[in-house]
C-alpha positions in Angstrom: 96.4 88.8 91.2 99.0 88.1 93.8 98.4 88.4 97.5 101.5 89.6 99.2 100.6 88.8 102.8 100.6 90.7 106.0 102.9 91.3 109.0 101.9 89.5 112.2 103.7 89.6 115.5 104.7 86.6 117.6 104.7 87.4 121.3 107.1 85.2 123.3 107.1 85.3 127.1 110.2 84.3 129.0 110.0 83.5 132.7 112.1 85.8 134.9 113.5 83.3 137.3 115.2 84.3 140.5 118.1 86.6 141.4 121.1 85.7 143.6 119.1 86.4 146.7 116.2 84.1 145.7 113.9 87.0 144.9 111.7 86.6 141.8 112.6 88.5 138.7 109.9 89.8 136.3 109.2 87.9 133.1 110.0 89.5 129.8 108.1 89.6 126.6 109.7 89.6 123.2 107.8 90.7 120.0 108.9 89.1 116.8 107.4 90.6 113.6 106.9 88.0 110.8 106.3 89.4 107.3 104.5 88.1 104.2 102.1 85.9 106.2 98.9 84.8 104.4 95.9 85.2 106.8 92.8 83.1 106.3 89.7 83.1 108.6 88.8 80.0 110.7 85.2 79.5 111.4 83.2 77.6 114.0 80.4 75.3 112.9 78.6 75.8 116.2 76.5 78.6 117.6 78.7 79.2 120.6 76.8 76.7 122.9 78.2 73.7 121.1 75.1 73.1 119.1 75.6 72.9 115.3 74.3 75.8 113.3 71.3 75.3 111.0 72.1 74.1 107.5 72.8 77.1 105.3 74.1 79.3 108.1 77.7 80.3 108.0 79.9 79.8 111.1 81.4 82.6 113.1 85.0 83.7 112.6 86.9 82.4 115.7 90.4 83.0 114.6 92.9 82.7 111.7 95.0 80.2 109.9 98.4 81.8 109.4 100.6 80.7 106.5 104.1 82.0 107.4 107.2 81.7 105.2 109.6 78.8 105.6 112.0 79.1 108.5 109.5 80.9 110.7 110.1 79.8 114.3 106.9 79.7 116.3 105.9 77.8 119.5 102.6 76.7 120.8 103.3 78.8 123.9 103.5 82.0 121.8 100.7 84.4 121.4 100.1 86.1 118.0 98.9 89.6 117.2 96.9 89.5 114.0 95.3 92.6 112.6 95.6 94.2 116.1 93.9 91.2 117.9 95.9 89.1 120.3 95.4 85.4 119.7 96.6 82.2 121.3 98.1 79.4 119.3 95.8 76.4 119.0 97.3 73.0 118.5 100.7 72.2 117.1 102.7 74.3 114.6 102.8 72.6 111.2 106.2 73.0 109.6 106.1 72.2 105.8 108.6 72.7 103.1 106.5 75.5 101.6 106.1 77.2 105.0 104.7 77.1 108.5 101.0 76.9 109.4 99.8 78.4 112.7 96.2 78.1 113.8 95.2 80.7 116.3 92.1 81.7 118.2 91.1 85.0 119.7 92.4 85.1 123.3 
């Protein structure tokens, strides 16, 4: 069986800057769809208070590991919409010959 992957959306904010009169300009948001992304759950090994869960209990899903196709351009400042949930990128983006790995956590 082959898993084709999902479409996720990178959301990139650009600061607005200032106009010729020194007045602030609004920032803009660009949405970039990325197709064929493999989505795997990331779990926490704590109970939310920082205490480890009891042995045998499974962790809580806190976000996803996204395996994007090679050439995907993502930044740690981006946010990502996965399955309708907006997430923040956690840590650095891993760029490998086989693709790009993005770890994200629910915002």
